[in-house]
C-alpha positions as CSV (number, residue, x, y, z in Angstrom):
1,M,-6.7,5.2,-110.7
2,P,-4.2,6.2,-108.0
3,R,-4.7,9.4,-106.0
4,A,-2.2,12.2,-106.1
5,S,0.6,12.1,-103.7
6,R,0.0,14.3,-100.6
7,K,3.6,14.9,-99.7
8,G,4.4,18.3,-98.1
9,K,6.4,21.0,-99.7
10,D,10.1,20.9,-99.6
11,N,11.3,22.9,-96.6
12,G,15.0,22.5,-97.4
13,N,15.5,26.3,-97.6
14,A,13.7,27.4,-94.5
15,Q,14.1,31.1,-93.9
16,L,15.8,32.2,-90.8
17,H,15.2,35.6,-89.4
18,E,16.4,37.2,-86.1
19,G,14.0,39.7,-84.5
20,S,15.1,43.1,-83.4
21,V,15.6,42.9,-79.6
22,P,18.4,44.9,-78.0
23,G,21.0,43.3,-75.8
24,G,21.9,40.3,-78.0
25,K,19.0,38.1,-76.7
26,Q,17.4,38.0,-80.1
27,P,14.9,35.2,-80.8
28,T,15.3,33.2,-84.0
29,I,12.2,33.0,-86.3
30,V,12.1,29.9,-88.5
31,E,9.6,29.3,-91.3
32,R,8.5,25.8,-92.0
33,G,5.8,25.6,-94.7
34,K,2.9,27.7,-93.5
35,K,4.0,27.9,-89.8
36,F,6.5,30.1,-88.0
37,A,8.4,29.1,-84.9
38,A,10.4,31.3,-82.5
39,Y,13.3,30.0,-80.6
40,D,15.4,31.6,-77.8
41,K,19.2,31.7,-77.7
42,N,19.3,28.3,-76.0
43,G,17.2,26.7,-78.8
44,R,14.0,26.3,-76.8
45,L,10.7,26.9,-78.5
46,I,9.0,30.1,-77.5
47,I,5.9,30.1,-79.8
48,L,4.5,28.4,-82.9
49,G,2.0,30.0,-85.1
50,Y,0.7,30.9,-88.6
51,V,1.2,34.7,-88.6
52,R,4.8,35.8,-88.6
53,K,4.1,39.3,-87.1
54,I,2.3,37.8,-84.1
55,V,5.0,35.1,-83.5
56,Q,7.8,37.7,-83.8
57,D,6.1,40.3,-81.5
58,Y,5.3,37.6,-78.9
59,A,8.8,36.2,-79.0
60,N,10.3,39.7,-78.6
61,D,8.1,40.5,-75.6
62,R,9.0,37.2,-73.9
63,V,12.7,37.7,-74.4
64,R,12.6,41.2,-73.0
65,Q,10.8,39.9,-69.9
66,S,13.4,37.3,-69.2
């Protein structure tokens, strides 16, 4: 008997959210399955993690320091 397919969930409609950082240097938070990634305005990855609040807070702090 064949095993069930272990394909991942469809991530076609990944949610985009921009954090609240003053000055127009807002990081972009992207959800892919269970993970969240934060990217800076140049498209470079800032942080990858499973908890959205932690990812967003860390990304906001990194952008403010730059």
